[in-house]
C-alpha positions as CSV (number, residue, x, y, z in Angstrom):
1,M,2.0,-41.0,-38.2
2,K,5.8,-40.8,-38.6
3,L,5.6,-37.1,-37.8
4,K,3.5,-37.7,-34.6
5,A,6.0,-40.4,-33.5
6,L,9.0,-38.1,-34.0
7,L,7.3,-35.3,-32.1
8,A,6.5,-37.8,-29.3
9,V,10.1,-38.9,-29.1
10,A,11.3,-35.3,-29.1
11,L,8.9,-34.4,-26.3
12,L,9.9,-37.4,-24.2
13,S,13.6,-36.6,-24.8
14,S,13.2,-33.0,-23.6
15,T,11.2,-34.1,-20.6
16,M,13.8,-36.7,-19.6
17,A,16.6,-34.1,-20.1
18,Y,14.7,-31.6,-17.8
19,A,14.2,-34.3,-15.2
20,Q,17.9,-35.1,-15.3
21,N,18.8,-31.5,-14.9
22,D,16.3,-30.9,-12.2
23,P,15.8,-34.2,-10.3
24,T,13.5,-34.8,-7.3
25,I,15.3,-34.0,-4.1
26,M,12.5,-35.2,-1.8
27,T,8.9,-36.2,-1.7
28,I,6.4,-34.9,0.9
29,N,3.3,-37.1,1.2
30,G,4.2,-38.5,-2.2
31,Q,4.5,-35.1,-3.8
32,P,7.8,-34.5,-5.5
33,V,10.0,-31.5,-4.7
34,S,12.5,-30.5,-7.3
35,R,16.2,-29.7,-6.6
36,S,15.7,-26.2,-8.1
37,E,12.9,-25.4,-5.6
38,F,15.1,-26.4,-2.7
39,E,18.1,-24.6,-4.1
40,Y,16.0,-21.4,-4.5
41,S,14.8,-21.5,-1.0
42,Y,18.1,-22.4,0.5
43,N,20.1,-19.8,-1.3
44,K,17.5,-17.1,-0.6
45,N,17.5,-17.8,3.1
46,N,21.3,-18.0,3.3
47,A,22.1,-15.0,1.1
48,E,24.8,-12.4,1.9
49,G,23.8,-10.5,5.0
50,V,21.8,-13.3,6.6
51,I,23.1,-13.7,10.2
52,D,21.9,-17.2,11.1
53,K,23.1,-19.1,8.1
54,K,22.5,-22.8,7.8
55,G,24.3,-25.7,6.2
56,V,22.4,-27.7,3.6
57,D,21.8,-30.7,5.9
58,E,20.7,-28.4,8.7
59,Y,18.4,-26.5,6.3
60,V,16.7,-29.7,5.1
61,D,14.7,-30.0,8.4
62,L,13.5,-26.4,8.2
63,F,12.5,-26.8,4.6
64,V,10.7,-30.1,5.3
65,N,8.7,-28.5,8.2
66,Y,7.8,-25.7,5.8
67,K,6.5,-28.0,3.1
68,L,4.6,-30.2,5.7
69,K,2.7,-27.1,6.9
70,V,1.9,-26.1,3.3
71,Q,0.6,-29.7,2.7
72,A,-1.5,-29.5,5.8
73,A,-3.0,-26.2,4.5
74,L,-3.8,-27.8,1.1
75,D,-5.4,-30.8,2.9
76,A,-7.5,-28.3,4.9
77,R,-8.5,-26.8,1.5
78,L,-7.4,-23.3,2.6
79,D,-6.4,-22.7,-1.1
80,T,-10.2,-22.7,-1.9
81,L,-10.9,-19.7,0.4
82,S,-12.0,-16.6,-1.4
83,S,-9.6,-14.5,0.7
84,F,-6.7,-16.7,-0.4
85,K,-7.7,-16.7,-4.1
86,N,-8.2,-13.0,-4.2
87,E,-4.8,-12.2,-2.6
88,F,-3.0,-14.7,-4.7
89,L,-4.6,-13.6,-8.0
90,T,-3.8,-10.0,-7.1
91,Y,-0.1,-11.0,-6.8
92,R,-0.2,-13.1,-10.0
93,D,-1.8,-10.2,-11.8
94,Q,1.0,-7.9,-10.7
95,Q,3.5,-10.3,-12.2
96,I,1.7,-11.3,-15.4
97,R,-0.7,-8.5,-16.5
98,P,2.1,-6.1,-17.5
99,T,3.5,-8.7,-19.9
100,M,0.2,-8.8,-21.8
101,I,0.6,-5.3,-23.1
102,T,3.1,-4.0,-25.7
103,E,4.1,-0.5,-26.7
104,D,2.0,-1.0,-29.9
105,D,-1.1,-1.6,-27.7
106,V,-0.4,1.7,-25.9
107,E,0.2,3.5,-29.2
108,A,-3.1,2.2,-30.5
109,E,-4.9,3.5,-27.5
110,A,-3.2,6.8,-27.7
111,Q,-4.3,7.2,-31.4
112,R,-7.8,6.2,-30.5
113,I,-7.9,8.9,-27.8
114,Y,-6.5,11.4,-30.3
115,R,-9.1,10.5,-33.0
116,E,-12.0,10.9,-30.5
117,T,-10.7,14.2,-29.2
118,Q,-10.0,15.5,-32.7
119,K,-13.5,14.5,-33.9
120,R,-15.1,16.1,-30.8
121,I,-13.2,19.4,-31.0
122,D,-13.2,19.9,-34.8
123,G,-16.9,19.0,-34.9
124,N,-17.5,21.7,-32.3
125,G,-15.9,24.5,-34.2
126,G,-12.2,23.8,-33.7
127,M,-9.7,25.6,-31.5
128,F,-9.2,29.3,-30.9
129,R,-6.1,31.3,-30.3
130,C,-7.0,34.5,-28.5
131,A,-5.8,37.1,-26.0
132,H,-7.6,39.3,-23.6
133,I,-7.1,42.3,-21.3
134,L,-9.1,42.0,-18.1
135,L,-10.1,45.0,-16.0
136,S,-11.1,43.1,-12.9
137,V,-14.2,43.8,-10.9
138,S,-15.0,42.1,-7.6
139,Q,-18.4,40.5,-7.4
140,K,-19.0,42.6,-4.2
141,A,-17.9,45.8,-6.0
142,S,-20.1,48.9,-5.6
143,E,-21.7,50.7,-8.5
144,Q,-19.0,53.3,-8.4
145,E,-16.2,50.7,-8.5
146,T,-17.9,48.9,-11.4
147,E,-18.3,52.1,-13.3
148,A,-14.7,53.1,-12.7
149,A,-13.6,49.7,-14.2
150,K,-15.8,50.2,-17.2
151,N,-14.3,53.6,-17.8
152,R,-10.8,52.1,-17.6
153,A,-11.8,49.4,-20.0
154,D,-13.2,52.0,-22.5
155,S,-9.9,54.0,-22.2
156,V,-7.8,50.9,-23.0
157,Y,-10.1,50.0,-25.9
158,N,-9.8,53.5,-27.3
159,A,-6.0,53.3,-27.1
160,L,-6.1,50.0,-29.0
161,M,-8.3,51.6,-31.7
162,K,-5.6,54.3,-32.1
163,G,-3.0,51.6,-32.7
164,D,-1.4,51.0,-29.3
165,S,0.0,47.5,-28.8
166,F,-2.4,44.9,-27.4
167,A,0.4,43.0,-25.8
168,A,1.9,46.1,-24.1
169,L,-1.5,47.2,-22.7
170,A,-2.2,43.7,-21.5
171,R,1.1,43.6,-19.6
172,Q,0.3,47.0,-18.1
173,Y,-3.4,46.8,-17.2
174,S,-4.7,43.2,-17.3
175,G,-5.9,41.7,-14.0
176,D,-5.3,38.2,-15.3
177,K,-1.6,38.1,-14.4
178,G,-1.1,34.6,-15.8
179,S,-1.9,35.8,-19.4
180,A,-0.7,39.4,-18.9
181,I,3.0,38.3,-18.9
182,K,2.3,36.7,-22.3
183,G,0.8,39.8,-23.8
184,G,-2.7,38.7,-22.8
185,E,-2.5,35.4,-24.8
186,L,-4.5,32.5,-23.4
187,P,-4.0,28.8,-24.0
188,L,-5.9,27.3,-27.0
189,L,-9.6,27.3,-26.2
190,T,-12.5,25.2,-27.4
191,K,-16.2,25.9,-27.0
192,G,-17.5,25.4,-23.5
193,Q,-14.2,26.2,-21.7
194,T,-15.0,29.8,-20.8
195,V,-18.0,31.7,-19.3
196,P,-20.8,32.4,-21.8
197,E,-20.2,36.2,-22.0
198,F,-16.6,35.7,-23.0
199,E,-17.3,32.8,-25.4
200,N,-20.2,34.6,-27.2
201,A,-18.0,37.7,-27.8
202,L,-15.1,35.6,-29.0
203,M,-17.2,33.6,-31.5
204,A,-18.4,36.8,-33.1
205,L,-14.9,37.9,-33.9
206,K,-12.8,37.2,-37.1
207,P,-9.1,36.6,-36.9
208,G,-7.4,39.9,-36.1
209,E,-10.5,41.6,-34.7
210,I,-10.7,43.1,-31.2
211,S,-14.0,43.2,-29.2
212,K,-15.4,46.2,-27.3
213,P,-15.3,45.7,-23.5
214,V,-17.4,42.7,-22.5
215,K,-18.8,42.3,-19.0
216,S,-18.5,38.9,-17.2
217,P,-18.5,37.8,-13.6
218,F,-14.8,38.6,-13.5
219,G,-14.9,42.1,-14.8
220,Y,-14.5,43.7,-18.3
221,H,-12.7,41.8,-21.0
222,I,-11.3,43.2,-24.2
223,I,-10.8,40.2,-26.5
224,K,-8.6,39.7,-29.5
225,M,-9.2,36.8,-31.9
226,I,-5.8,35.7,-33.1
227,A,-6.6,32.6,-35.2
228,K,-9.0,29.7,-35.6
229,Q,-7.6,26.2,-36.2
230,N,-8.4,22.5,-36.2
231,F,-7.1,20.2,-33.5
232,M,-3.3,19.8,-33.4
233,P,-1.5,17.1,-35.4
234,Y,-1.0,13.8,-33.6
235,D,2.8,14.1,-33.3
236,S,2.6,17.4,-31.5
237,V,0.4,15.9,-28.7
238,K,1.5,12.3,-28.7
239,L,3.7,12.7,-25.6
240,D,0.9,14.5,-23.7
241,I,-1.5,11.6,-24.6
242,W,1.0,9.0,-23.4
243,R,1.4,10.9,-20.1
244,F,-2.4,11.1,-19.8
245,I,-2.6,7.3,-20.2
246,E,0.0,6.7,-17.5
247,A,-1.4,9.3,-15.1
248,R,-5.0,7.9,-15.4
249,G,-3.8,4.3,-15.0
250,L,-5.3,3.4,-18.4
251,R,-2.7,0.7,-19.1
252,E,-4.8,-1.6,-16.9
253,Q,-7.9,-0.8,-18.9
254,I,-5.9,-1.5,-22.1
255,I,-4.8,-4.9,-20.7
256,S,-8.4,-5.8,-19.6
257,N,-9.8,-4.9,-23.1
258,K,-7.1,-6.9,-24.8
259,L,-7.7,-9.9,-22.6
260,D,-11.4,-9.7,-23.3
261,T,-10.8,-9.5,-27.0
262,L,-8.3,-12.4,-27.1
263,A,-10.6,-14.6,-25.0
264,K,-13.6,-14.0,-27.4
265,L,-11.4,-14.7,-30.4
266,E,-10.2,-18.0,-29.0
267,G,-13.6,-19.1,-27.9
268,N,-14.0,-22.7,-26.5
269,G,-14.9,-21.3,-23.0
270,M,-11.7,-19.2,-22.8
271,T,-11.7,-16.5,-20.2
272,P,-9.3,-13.7,-19.3
273,E,-8.4,-15.6,-16.1
274,K,-7.5,-18.7,-18.1
275,L,-5.4,-16.6,-20.4
276,L,-3.5,-15.2,-17.5
277,D,-2.9,-18.7,-16.1
278,R,-1.6,-19.9,-19.4
279,K,0.6,-16.9,-19.7
280,L,2.0,-17.5,-16.2
281,A,2.8,-21.1,-17.2
282,E,4.6,-19.9,-20.3
283,L,6.7,-17.4,-18.4
284,E,7.5,-19.9,-15.6
285,A,8.7,-22.4,-18.2
286,K,11.2,-19.8,-19.5
287,D,12.1,-18.3,-16.1
288,P,12.6,-20.7,-13.2
289,N,13.1,-17.8,-10.8
290,L,9.6,-16.5,-11.6
291,K,8.2,-20.0,-11.0
292,N,9.9,-20.2,-7.7
293,L,8.8,-16.6,-6.8
294,V,5.2,-17.3,-7.5
295,R,5.2,-20.7,-5.7
296,E,6.9,-19.0,-2.7
297,Y,4.1,-16.4,-2.5
298,H,1.4,-19.0,-3.0
299,D,2.8,-21.3,-0.3
300,G,3.6,-18.4,2.0
301,L,-0.1,-17.3,2.0
302,L,-1.1,-20.8,2.9
303,L,1.6,-21.1,5.6
304,F,0.5,-17.8,7.2
305,E,-3.2,-18.8,7.2
306,I,-2.7,-22.3,8.7
307,S,-0.1,-21.1,11.2
308,N,-2.4,-18.4,12.4
309,R,-5.2,-21.0,12.9
310,V,-3.1,-23.7,14.5
311,V,-0.5,-21.7,16.5
312,W,-0.7,-17.9,16.7
313,E,-4.4,-17.2,17.0
314,K,-4.9,-20.3,19.2
315,A,-2.1,-19.3,21.6
316,A,-3.4,-15.7,21.8
317,Q,-7.0,-16.8,22.6
318,D,-6.5,-19.9,24.7
319,E,-6.5,-18.4,28.2
320,A,-6.8,-21.8,29.9
321,G,-3.9,-23.1,27.9
322,L,-1.8,-20.1,28.7
323,E,-2.5,-20.4,32.4
324,A,-1.7,-24.1,32.4
325,Y,1.5,-23.5,30.5
326,F,2.5,-20.7,33.0
327,K,1.8,-22.9,36.0
328,K,3.8,-25.8,34.6
329,H,6.8,-23.6,33.6
330,K,6.6,-20.9,36.3
331,K,10.2,-21.4,37.4
332,D,11.3,-20.4,33.8
333,Y,10.0,-16.9,34.3
334,K,11.9,-15.8,37.4
335,W,13.3,-12.3,37.4
336,S,17.0,-11.6,38.0
337,E,15.9,-8.6,40.2
338,P,12.6,-7.5,41.8
339,R,10.0,-5.6,39.9
340,F,7.3,-3.1,40.8
341,K,3.8,-4.0,39.6
342,G,1.7,-0.9,39.8
343,M,1.7,2.7,38.7
344,A,3.5,6.0,39.1
345,Y,1.0,8.9,39.1
346,H,0.8,12.6,39.4
347,V,-2.2,14.7,40.7
348,K,-3.1,18.3,41.2
349,D,-5.1,17.8,44.4
350,A,-3.6,16.0,47.5
351,A,-6.9,14.4,48.1
352,D,-6.6,12.6,44.8
353,V,-3.6,10.6,46.0
354,K,-5.8,8.4,48.2
355,A,-8.8,8.6,45.8
356,V,-6.7,7.0,43.1
357,R,-5.6,4.2,45.4
358,D,-9.1,3.5,46.6
359,C,-10.4,3.5,43.0
360,V,-8.3,0.5,41.9
361,A,-7.8,-1.3,45.2
362,R,-10.3,-4.1,44.3
363,V,-9.9,-3.9,40.6
364,P,-7.8,-6.4,38.5
365,F,-4.5,-4.9,37.4
366,K,-5.3,-5.2,33.7
367,D,-8.4,-3.0,34.2
368,W,-6.7,-0.2,36.2
369,A,-6.2,2.1,33.2
370,E,-9.8,2.1,32.0
371,T,-11.1,2.4,35.6
372,L,-9.0,5.4,36.3
373,R,-9.9,7.0,33.0
374,K,-13.6,6.8,33.7
375,A,-13.2,8.0,37.3
376,F,-10.8,10.9,36.8
377,N,-10.3,11.8,33.1
378,N,-13.7,11.1,31.6
379,D,-14.4,14.7,30.9
380,S,-12.4,17.4,29.1
381,I,-10.6,18.0,32.4
382,I,-7.6,15.8,33.0
383,R,-7.2,15.3,36.8
384,I,-4.4,12.8,36.9
385,R,-1.4,11.6,34.9
386,V,-0.6,7.9,35.2
387,E,2.1,5.5,34.0
388,K,1.1,1.9,34.6
389,G,3.2,-1.3,34.2
390,I,5.6,-3.7,35.6
391,F,8.8,-1.7,36.3
392,K,12.3,-2.9,36.7
393,P,15.0,-0.5,38.1
394,G,15.8,2.2,35.6
395,D,12.3,2.2,33.9
396,N,10.8,5.1,35.9
397,A,12.6,7.7,38.1
398,L,9.7,8.0,40.5
399,V,9.5,4.3,41.0
400,D,13.3,4.1,41.4
401,K,13.2,6.7,44.1
402,Q,10.1,5.6,46.1
403,I,10.2,1.8,45.6
404,F,13.8,0.8,44.9
405,G,15.3,3.5,47.1
406,K,17.5,4.8,44.3
407,D,19.2,8.3,44.6
408,T,17.6,9.8,41.5
409,T,16.0,13.0,40.4
410,V,12.3,13.0,39.5
411,T,11.4,15.5,36.8
412,P,8.2,17.4,37.8
413,V,5.2,17.0,35.6
414,K,3.8,20.4,34.7
415,D,0.5,21.3,36.4
416,Y,0.6,18.0,38.4
417,P,2.9,18.8,41.3
418,I,2.0,15.9,43.6
419,D,3.8,12.5,42.9
420,A,2.7,9.1,44.2
421,V,3.1,5.4,43.5
422,Y,0.8,2.5,44.2
423,G,1.2,-1.2,43.7
424,E,3.4,-4.0,45.0
425,K,7.0,-5.0,44.8
426,L,7.5,-8.6,43.4
427,K,10.5,-10.9,43.5
428,A,9.0,-13.1,40.8
429,P,5.8,-13.1,38.6
430,K,2.7,-14.0,40.7
431,E,0.4,-14.6,37.8
432,M,0.5,-15.3,34.1
433,E,-0.6,-11.7,33.2
434,D,2.7,-10.5,34.7
435,V,4.6,-12.1,31.9
436,R,1.9,-12.6,29.3
437,G,4.1,-11.7,26.3
438,L,6.8,-14.2,27.2
439,V,4.3,-17.0,28.0
440,T,2.4,-16.4,24.8
441,A,5.6,-16.7,22.7
442,D,6.7,-19.8,24.5
443,Y,3.2,-21.4,24.3
444,Q,3.2,-20.7,20.6
445,E,6.5,-22.4,20.2
446,S,5.3,-25.4,22.1
447,L,2.2,-25.6,20.0
448,E,4.3,-25.4,16.8
449,K,6.7,-28.2,18.0
450,A,3.7,-30.5,18.8
451,W,2.1,-29.6,15.4
452,V,5.2,-30.4,13.4
453,A,5.7,-33.7,15.3
454,D,2.2,-34.7,14.3
455,L,2.8,-33.7,10.7
456,R,5.9,-35.8,10.6
457,K,3.9,-38.7,11.7
458,K,1.0,-38.0,9.4
459,Y,3.0,-37.4,6.2
460,K,5.8,-39.5,4.8
461,V,9.0,-37.7,4.0
462,V,11.7,-39.2,1.8
463,V,14.9,-37.2,1.1
464,N,17.2,-38.3,-1.8
465,R,20.6,-37.8,-0.2
466,D,22.4,-38.3,-3.4
467,V,20.5,-35.4,-5.0
468,L,20.9,-33.3,-1.9
469,A,24.7,-33.6,-2.2
470,T,24.5,-31.9,-5.7
471,V,22.8,-28.8,-4.4
472,N,24.4,-25.7,-5.9
473,K,25.1,-23.2,-3.1
474,H,25.5,-19.6,-4.3
């Protein structure tokens, strides 16, 4: 009992010390936010190179708004979505899974691969050092060409039987240029690696023996058996096996197998996922930066999802809301100079100048491009070239010249010698579509402001100003 009491006191003391070192800087809807979390966020967003730096007091409002949105996402149970879980767990795994493996684990896998390979190769007859001289024959060769190759092979074989150097003759006559420069020597072979005709002849040889010419789909081979051996010692292939493990991504397989084994050994409903969660908690306890990094990613995913639902997607799809916002703030979108809403186009046939205008005369501006494509460029023949948009002076030379009366040179479009423009000159936007991008951005901003105002009313925020004054600014 005394020991349990002492442990309880020690744990309480360490907890109190940590709380004193990392006090609560604010609460959001009753949920505490530590000073270290705020410091991490503040210092990251005010690091060297950041243009719009904020003071601590100024940053508090931005941070609170961020945490309010995350709280709203949690209340909406967005963290239970399978899409969220999968993405977050993928990120967690990137941070944690590599820590579950040691060099000893990789070495054990390398030795396992070696033992399996050794058993398979040695059980299949071992490895063979050999060389060959290939008198190549094309598969489309005539009888005369085949016969000529056979005669050359016989001549080379006879020279070998008289004592000529195998390596020298390979360099001089072999059609296998890769092995020829090595005196005909091939990489170490095992059964099943070569064509049957070659393999059967090779297996019949003893070390030092040379075969008579052997016909294969590649031509005539003269084969020399150099030596037979068992699979190489581990140390001589260790580096290659490690490279194989990395190239095939086998580290992930090693980690998965290790997690499965550890979970089974522990029992009590333990799973690989729970092991990773526990490992993450251990690492976060040792490394506050990791804890903040993982939390930031977790909250960032939630923030993106709820912002998309409440602000971005809504603004992009709410046509009635966009129209109403434009009408209410129309004066804010005045242009400093007139614009041309229309198109500059180029045609081959003069008759198409009027045909283009007639084609879109009663069509909404946003549909012009598709209408013209179907009417004039629907087949493989391109009849017209068109640039459509809302142009200000300087955007397009043809528009500058014909609409704005600028003294400018229009570069001819090859194969389309006739230039024309069609549309209307505007002093200010007539409809929301004329400034959709600006209106959408402003509408999103208004939705976000209203949303944050509602969150401020919904969730209680308490900031500890005394703790705020102790924030460590890097």
